A tleap script that builds the chain and sets N, CA, C and O, in Angstrom:
source leaprc.protein.ff14SB
mol = sequence {
  NMET ASN TYR HIE LYS ASN PRO SER VAL VAL
  TYR THR GLU LEU GLU LYS GLY ALA ILE LEU
  LEU ASP LEU ASP THR LYS TYR TYR TYR ASN
  LEU ASN GLU THR GLY VAL ARG ILE TRP GLN
  LEU ILE ASP ASP ALA LYS ASP ALA SER GLU
  VAL ALA GLU LYS LEU SER ARG GLU PHE GLU
  VAL ASP SER MET LYS ALA LEU ALA SER VAL
  GLN ARG LEU LEU GLU ASP LEU GLU LYS ASN
  ARG LEU ILE VAL ARG GLN SER CGLY
}
set mol.1.N position { -4.093 1.883 -8.373 }
set mol.1.CA position { -3.658 2.484 -7.029 }
set mol.1.C position { -3.724 3.745 -6.634 }
set mol.1.O position { -3.779 4.716 -7.389 }
set mol.2.N position { -3.721 3.777 -5.007 }
set mol.2.CA position { -4.534 4.233 -3.883 }
set mol.2.C position { -3.432 5.369 -3.747 }
set mol.2.O position { -2.483 5.508 -4.519 }
set mol.3.N position { -3.752 6.283 -2.469 }
set mol.3.CA position { -2.811 7.701 -1.594 }
set mol.3.C position { -3.273 7.114 -0.767 }
set mol.3.O position { -4.367 6.772 -0.319 }
set mol.4.N position { -1.681 6.987 -0.519 }
set mol.4.CA position { -2.233 7.584 1.497 }
set mol.4.C position { -1.376 9.182 1.847 }
set mol.4.O position { -0.534 9.606 1.054 }
set mol.5.N position { -1.668 9.793 2.875 }
set mol.5.CA position { -0.749 10.734 3.232 }
set mol.5.C position { 0.149 10.568 4.373 }
set mol.5.O position { 0.168 9.856 5.376 }
set mol.6.N position { 1.254 11.934 3.611 }
set mol.6.CA position { 2.640 11.930 4.333 }
set mol.6.C position { 2.213 11.542 5.829 }
set mol.6.O position { 1.138 12.129 5.955 }
set mol.7.N position { 2.385 11.098 6.622 }
set mol.7.CA position { 2.437 11.070 8.406 }
set mol.7.C position { 2.949 12.252 8.859 }
set mol.7.O position { 2.550 12.710 9.929 }
set mol.8.N position { 4.362 13.215 7.737 }
set mol.8.CA position { 4.155 14.366 8.032 }
set mol.8.C position { 3.589 15.585 8.351 }
set mol.8.O position { 3.650 16.451 9.224 }
set mol.9.N position { 2.890 15.273 7.092 }
set mol.9.CA position { 1.707 16.151 7.015 }
set mol.9.C position { 0.667 16.574 8.260 }
set mol.9.O position { 0.048 15.860 9.050 }
set mol.10.N position { 0.736 18.189 8.092 }
set mol.10.CA position { -0.475 18.356 9.400 }
set mol.10.C position { -1.339 19.002 8.595 }
set mol.10.O position { -0.879 19.661 7.663 }
set mol.11.N position { -2.455 18.945 8.764 }
set mol.11.CA position { -3.605 19.052 8.155 }
set mol.11.C position { -4.469 20.460 9.498 }
set mol.11.O position { -4.760 20.282 10.681 }
set mol.12.N position { -4.656 21.887 8.529 }
set mol.12.CA position { -5.454 22.833 9.299 }
set mol.12.C position { -6.897 23.506 8.787 }
set mol.12.O position { -6.875 24.363 7.904 }
set mol.13.N position { -7.849 23.174 9.246 }
set mol.13.CA position { -8.819 23.111 8.526 }
set mol.13.C position { -9.075 25.403 8.926 }
set mol.13.O position { -8.994 26.134 9.913 }
set mol.14.N position { -9.359 25.560 7.547 }
set mol.14.CA position { -9.974 26.949 7.475 }
set mol.14.C position { -10.957 27.670 7.352 }
set mol.14.O position { -11.845 26.817 7.349 }
set mol.15.N position { -11.680 29.054 7.201 }
set mol.15.CA position { -12.787 29.247 7.304 }
set mol.15.C position { -13.397 28.663 5.388 }
set mol.15.O position { -14.475 28.345 4.885 }
set mol.16.N position { -12.105 28.785 4.949 }
set mol.16.CA position { -12.774 28.231 3.556 }
set mol.16.C position { -11.765 27.748 2.620 }
set mol.16.O position { -11.556 28.011 1.436 }
set mol.17.N position { -11.059 26.789 3.653 }
set mol.17.CA position { -10.022 25.803 2.391 }
set mol.17.C position { -9.590 25.254 3.882 }
set mol.17.O position { -10.247 25.263 4.922 }
set mol.18.N position { -7.917 24.650 3.562 }
set mol.18.CA position { -7.291 24.816 4.729 }
set mol.18.C position { -6.316 24.611 4.012 }
set mol.18.O position { -6.291 24.530 2.784 }
set mol.19.N position { -5.039 24.472 5.130 }
set mol.19.CA position { -3.637 24.269 4.864 }
set mol.19.C position { -3.349 22.650 5.060 }
set mol.19.O position { -4.075 21.936 5.751 }
set mol.20.N position { -2.326 22.236 4.437 }
set mol.20.CA position { -1.780 20.843 4.876 }
set mol.20.C position { 0.324 21.657 4.567 }
set mol.20.O position { 1.027 22.276 3.769 }
set mol.21.N position { 0.316 20.943 5.996 }
set mol.21.CA position { 2.444 21.812 6.528 }
set mol.21.C position { 2.871 20.643 6.235 }
set mol.21.O position { 2.032 19.742 6.234 }
set mol.22.N position { 3.949 20.392 5.982 }
set mol.22.CA position { 4.757 19.476 6.249 }
set mol.22.C position { 5.524 19.809 6.877 }
set mol.22.O position { 6.268 20.736 6.556 }
set mol.23.N position { 5.635 18.977 8.326 }
set mol.23.CA position { 6.219 19.220 9.195 }
set mol.23.C position { 8.566 18.878 8.836 }
set mol.23.O position { 9.515 19.436 9.385 }
set mol.24.N position { 8.547 17.931 7.893 }
set mol.24.CA position { 9.911 18.004 7.297 }
set mol.24.C position { 10.129 18.728 6.721 }
set mol.24.O position { 11.262 19.073 7.058 }
set mol.25.N position { 9.735 19.444 5.788 }
set mol.25.CA position { 10.432 20.223 4.336 }
set mol.25.C position { 10.147 21.380 5.115 }
set mol.25.O position { 11.206 21.954 5.368 }
set mol.26.N position { 9.303 21.879 5.530 }
set mol.26.CA position { 8.395 23.397 6.233 }
set mol.26.C position { 7.435 23.789 5.019 }
set mol.26.O position { 6.836 24.864 5.045 }
set mol.27.N position { 7.263 22.661 3.674 }
set mol.27.CA position { 6.376 23.972 2.920 }
set mol.27.C position { 5.170 23.595 3.241 }
set mol.27.O position { 4.880 22.808 4.142 }
set mol.28.N position { 4.356 24.213 2.428 }
set mol.28.CA position { 2.884 24.789 2.920 }
set mol.28.C position { 2.270 24.852 1.741 }
set mol.28.O position { 2.667 25.483 0.761 }
set mol.29.N position { 1.103 24.071 1.842 }
set mol.29.CA position { 0.053 24.073 0.306 }
set mol.29.C position { -1.441 24.536 0.910 }
set mol.29.O position { -2.075 24.191 1.907 }
set mol.30.N position { -1.718 25.564 -0.266 }
set mol.30.CA position { -2.799 25.480 0.598 }
set mol.30.C position { -4.281 24.940 -0.497 }
set mol.30.O position { -4.348 25.212 -1.695 }
set mol.31.N position { -4.886 24.489 -0.056 }
set mol.31.CA position { -6.532 23.837 -0.676 }
set mol.31.C position { -7.334 25.059 -0.694 }
set mol.31.O position { -7.000 25.818 0.217 }
set mol.32.N position { -8.119 25.425 -1.303 }
set mol.32.CA position { -9.461 25.165 -1.996 }
set mol.32.C position { -10.856 24.317 -1.312 }
set mol.32.O position { -10.788 23.092 -1.218 }
set mol.33.N position { -11.829 24.890 -0.951 }
set mol.33.CA position { -13.437 24.069 -0.632 }
set mol.33.C position { -13.109 22.717 -1.396 }
set mol.33.O position { -12.914 21.789 -0.612 }
set mol.34.N position { -12.983 22.324 -2.977 }
set mol.34.CA position { -12.739 21.258 -3.279 }
set mol.34.C position { -11.683 20.242 -2.948 }
set mol.34.O position { -11.719 19.047 -2.654 }
set mol.35.N position { -10.301 21.537 -3.168 }
set mol.35.CA position { -9.243 20.550 -2.348 }
set mol.35.C position { -9.406 19.990 -0.787 }
set mol.35.O position { -8.748 19.151 -0.171 }
set mol.36.N position { -10.157 20.520 -0.536 }
set mol.36.CA position { -10.274 20.430 1.291 }
set mol.36.C position { -11.410 18.731 0.971 }
set mol.36.O position { -11.094 17.593 1.317 }
set mol.37.N position { -12.498 19.091 0.347 }
set mol.37.CA position { -12.883 17.247 0.161 }
set mol.37.C position { -12.152 16.297 -0.618 }
set mol.37.O position { -12.327 15.088 -0.471 }
set mol.38.N position { -11.414 16.736 -1.365 }
set mol.38.CA position { -10.768 15.817 -1.839 }
set mol.38.C position { -9.439 15.250 -1.091 }
set mol.38.O position { -8.717 14.424 -1.650 }
set mol.39.N position { -9.250 15.595 -0.192 }
set mol.39.CA position { -8.169 15.843 0.758 }
set mol.39.C position { -8.778 14.418 2.197 }
set mol.39.O position { -8.354 13.433 2.802 }
set mol.40.N position { -9.926 15.236 2.064 }
set mol.40.CA position { -10.954 14.345 3.251 }
set mol.40.C position { -11.570 12.675 2.247 }
set mol.40.O position { -11.921 11.677 2.876 }
set mol.41.N position { -11.573 12.706 1.220 }
set mol.41.CA position { -12.344 11.344 0.286 }
set mol.41.C position { -10.812 10.266 -0.001 }
set mol.41.O position { -10.839 9.050 -0.194 }
set mol.42.N position { -9.492 11.208 0.054 }
set mol.42.CA position { -8.199 10.269 -0.011 }
set mol.42.C position { -8.383 8.750 0.588 }
set mol.42.O position { -8.346 7.590 0.175 }
set mol.43.N position { -8.646 9.603 2.055 }
set mol.43.CA position { -8.295 8.261 3.153 }
set mol.43.C position { -9.358 7.138 2.673 }
set mol.43.O position { -8.874 6.007 2.650 }
set mol.44.N position { -10.314 7.207 2.400 }
set mol.44.CA position { -11.272 6.123 1.816 }
set mol.44.C position { -11.647 5.552 0.179 }
set mol.44.O position { -12.398 4.705 -0.304 }
set mol.45.N position { -10.740 6.463 -0.286 }
set mol.45.CA position { -11.012 6.040 -1.736 }
set mol.45.C position { -9.956 4.749 -2.246 }
set mol.45.O position { -8.792 4.674 -1.853 }
set mol.46.N position { -10.506 3.888 -3.068 }
set mol.46.CA position { -9.546 3.008 -3.758 }
set mol.46.C position { -8.711 3.731 -4.675 }
set mol.46.O position { -7.487 3.619 -4.742 }
set mol.47.N position { -9.192 4.229 -5.143 }
set mol.47.CA position { -8.453 5.716 -6.798 }
set mol.47.C position { -8.793 7.321 -6.905 }
set mol.47.O position { -9.490 7.781 -6.001 }
set mol.48.N position { -8.458 7.993 -7.695 }
set mol.48.CA position { -8.821 8.850 -8.396 }
set mol.48.C position { -10.226 9.018 -8.777 }
set mol.48.O position { -10.897 10.050 -8.750 }
set mol.49.N position { -10.540 7.915 -9.113 }
set mol.49.CA position { -11.505 8.167 -10.744 }
set mol.49.C position { -12.908 7.866 -8.858 }
set mol.49.O position { -13.958 8.428 -8.547 }
set mol.50.N position { -12.104 6.783 -8.183 }
set mol.50.CA position { -13.450 7.168 -6.787 }
set mol.50.C position { -13.565 7.814 -6.419 }
set mol.50.O position { -14.661 7.771 -5.861 }
set mol.51.N position { -12.826 9.135 -6.181 }
set mol.51.CA position { -13.079 10.120 -5.038 }
set mol.51.C position { -14.077 11.085 -5.748 }
set mol.51.O position { -14.999 11.692 -5.201 }
set mol.52.N position { -13.586 11.131 -7.599 }
set mol.52.CA position { -14.165 12.078 -8.607 }
set mol.52.C position { -15.249 11.824 -8.785 }
set mol.52.O position { -15.879 12.789 -9.217 }
set mol.53.N position { -16.206 10.327 -8.569 }
set mol.53.CA position { -17.110 9.415 -8.604 }
set mol.53.C position { -17.929 10.836 -7.461 }
set mol.53.O position { -18.677 11.776 -7.730 }
set mol.54.N position { -17.278 10.317 -6.122 }
set mol.54.CA position { -17.868 11.238 -4.961 }
set mol.54.C position { -17.806 12.197 -5.096 }
set mol.54.O position { -18.985 12.549 -5.059 }
set mol.55.N position { -16.937 13.464 -5.330 }
set mol.55.CA position { -16.928 14.654 -5.804 }
set mol.55.C position { -17.894 15.369 -7.202 }
set mol.55.O position { -17.765 16.508 -7.650 }
set mol.56.N position { -18.765 14.398 -7.632 }
set mol.56.CA position { -18.990 14.664 -8.515 }
set mol.56.C position { -20.941 14.688 -8.497 }
set mol.56.O position { -21.829 15.272 -9.117 }
set mol.57.N position { -20.828 13.560 -7.265 }
set mol.57.CA position { -22.362 13.530 -6.956 }
set mol.57.C position { -22.757 14.728 -5.578 }
set mol.57.O position { -23.843 15.230 -5.288 }
set mol.58.N position { -21.538 14.884 -5.002 }
set mol.58.CA position { -21.425 15.982 -3.830 }
set mol.58.C position { -21.513 16.827 -4.169 }
set mol.58.O position { -21.989 17.632 -3.369 }
set mol.59.N position { -21.086 17.475 -5.846 }
set mol.59.CA position { -20.818 19.135 -6.291 }
set mol.59.C position { -21.616 19.003 -7.148 }
set mol.59.O position { -21.336 19.822 -8.024 }
set mol.60.N position { -22.886 18.159 -7.548 }
set mol.60.CA position { -23.221 18.453 -9.024 }
set mol.60.C position { -22.567 18.184 -10.094 }
set mol.60.O position { -23.321 17.647 -10.906 }
set mol.61.N position { -20.826 18.382 -10.737 }
set mol.61.CA position { -20.640 18.748 -11.415 }
set mol.61.C position { -20.222 17.519 -12.605 }
set mol.61.O position { -19.651 16.531 -12.143 }
set mol.62.N position { -20.458 17.543 -13.957 }
set mol.62.CA position { -19.206 16.907 -14.547 }
set mol.62.C position { -18.335 15.719 -14.369 }
set mol.62.O position { -17.118 15.887 -14.447 }
set mol.63.N position { -18.880 14.386 -14.110 }
set mol.63.CA position { -17.961 13.034 -13.649 }
set mol.63.C position { -16.183 13.408 -14.744 }
set mol.63.O position { -15.076 12.982 -14.413 }
set mol.64.N position { -16.484 14.280 -15.998 }
set mol.64.CA position { -14.998 14.337 -15.948 }
set mol.64.C position { -14.241 15.252 -16.025 }
set mol.64.O position { -13.049 15.123 -16.301 }
set mol.65.N position { -14.789 16.283 -15.802 }
set mol.65.CA position { -14.698 17.185 -14.957 }
set mol.65.C position { -14.112 17.064 -13.355 }
set mol.65.O position { -13.217 17.575 -12.681 }
set mol.66.N position { -15.134 16.117 -13.197 }
set mol.66.CA position { -14.339 15.848 -11.286 }
set mol.66.C position { -13.024 15.309 -11.808 }
set mol.66.O position { -11.928 15.869 -11.806 }
set mol.67.N position { -13.348 14.134 -12.245 }
set mol.67.CA position { -11.666 12.955 -12.588 }
set mol.67.C position { -10.655 14.559 -12.660 }
set mol.67.O position { -10.168 15.277 -11.787 }
set mol.68.N position { -10.678 14.601 -13.939 }
set mol.68.CA position { -9.696 15.539 -14.147 }
set mol.68.C position { -9.298 17.054 -13.178 }
set mol.68.O position { -8.499 17.958 -13.422 }
set mol.69.N position { -10.096 16.871 -12.197 }
set mol.69.CA position { -9.638 18.202 -11.732 }
set mol.69.C position { -8.407 17.031 -10.312 }
set mol.69.O position { -7.204 17.081 -10.056 }
set mol.70.N position { -9.931 15.865 -9.589 }
set mol.70.CA position { -9.020 15.019 -8.780 }
set mol.70.C position { -7.431 15.134 -8.977 }
set mol.70.O position { -6.532 15.628 -8.296 }
set mol.71.N position { -7.495 14.211 -10.665 }
set mol.71.CA position { -5.951 14.080 -10.648 }
set mol.71.C position { -5.311 15.178 -10.638 }
set mol.71.O position { -4.369 15.070 -9.853 }
set mol.72.N position { -5.357 16.409 -11.223 }
set mol.72.CA position { -4.744 17.048 -11.024 }
set mol.72.C position { -4.476 17.733 -9.666 }
set mol.72.O position { -3.352 18.234 -9.638 }
set mol.73.N position { -5.144 17.886 -8.604 }
set mol.73.CA position { -4.837 17.945 -7.513 }
set mol.73.C position { -4.008 16.808 -6.955 }
set mol.73.O position { -2.883 17.059 -6.522 }
set mol.74.N position { -4.326 15.990 -6.942 }
set mol.74.CA position { -2.935 14.535 -6.794 }
set mol.74.C position { -1.767 14.302 -7.033 }
set mol.74.O position { -0.844 13.830 -6.369 }
set mol.75.N position { -1.953 14.956 -8.822 }
set mol.75.CA position { -0.310 14.701 -8.713 }
set mol.75.C position { 0.188 15.814 -8.429 }
set mol.75.O position { 1.412 15.926 -8.361 }
set mol.76.N position { -0.654 16.887 -8.201 }
set mol.76.CA position { 0.299 17.516 -7.392 }
set mol.76.C position { 1.266 17.881 -5.706 }
set mol.76.O position { 2.199 18.405 -5.097 }
set mol.77.N position { 0.034 17.058 -5.738 }
set mol.77.CA position { 0.193 16.621 -4.157 }
set mol.77.C position { 1.212 15.623 -4.000 }
set mol.77.O position { 1.788 15.418 -2.932 }
set mol.78.N position { 1.381 15.146 -4.824 }
set mol.78.CA position { 2.623 13.613 -5.282 }
set mol.78.C position { 3.077 14.240 -5.248 }
set mol.78.O position { 3.103 14.699 -4.106 }
set mol.79.N position { 3.788 14.891 -6.093 }
set mol.79.CA position { 5.302 15.693 -6.976 }
set mol.79.C position { 5.809 16.699 -5.240 }
set mol.79.O position { 6.943 16.793 -4.769 }
set mol.80.N position { 4.940 17.093 -4.865 }
set mol.80.CA position { 4.948 17.952 -3.259 }
set mol.80.C position { 4.851 16.893 -1.743 }
set mol.80.O position { 4.472 17.211 -0.616 }
set mol.81.N position { 5.351 15.565 -2.257 }
set mol.81.CA position { 5.325 14.558 -1.333 }
set mol.81.C position { 3.849 14.898 -0.074 }
set mol.81.O position { 4.114 14.516 1.066 }
set mol.82.N position { 3.202 15.197 -0.156 }
set mol.82.CA position { 2.155 15.583 0.568 }
set mol.82.C position { 1.037 14.163 0.496 }
set mol.82.O position { 0.026 14.172 1.198 }
set mol.83.N position { 1.248 13.370 -0.120 }
set mol.83.CA position { 0.774 12.045 0.127 }
set mol.83.C position { 1.402 11.347 -1.324 }
set mol.83.O position { 1.929 11.896 -2.292 }
set mol.84.N position { 1.080 9.744 -1.016 }
set mol.84.CA position { 2.672 9.085 -1.574 }
set mol.84.C position { 1.255 7.884 -2.156 }
set mol.84.O position { 0.276 7.616 -1.460 }
set mol.85.N position { 1.532 7.292 -3.655 }
set mol.85.CA position { 0.627 6.658 -3.469 }
set mol.85.C position { 1.377 5.171 -3.789 }
set mol.85.O position { 2.510 5.121 -4.265 }
set mol.86.N position { 1.018 4.630 -3.640 }
set mol.86.CA position { 0.908 3.044 -2.895 }
set mol.86.C position { 0.301 2.155 -4.109 }
set mol.86.O position { -0.630 2.847 -4.521 }
set mol.87.N position { 0.369 0.639 -5.112 }
set mol.87.CA position { -0.350 -0.152 -5.932 }
set mol.87.C position { -0.805 -1.347 -5.021 }
set mol.87.O position { -0.080 -1.573 -4.053 }
set mol.88.N position { -1.376 -1.758 -5.115 }
set mol.88.CA position { -2.216 -2.768 -4.850 }
set mol.88.C position { -3.565 -2.076 -3.296 }
set mol.88.O position { -4.445 -2.820 -2.866 }
savepdb mol mol.pdb
quit
């Protein structure tokens, strides 16, 4: 399963993170620096494990911890309709 960003979401990078704003619902979501990197990797990754693998290498963290963090954020973003899961 891969994820796609909701086209009605505007991304604004800040000094130490970013804000996602859903223009349809006016809901906003704060991302920390790791969340920003996950958001950036969503476009090029096939699934959560691929995002976690890249994160693990970049931040030199345990791959299982990276996967847990990625899955947690993706689930939250999906629940808030900031991303959409697509199969295939």
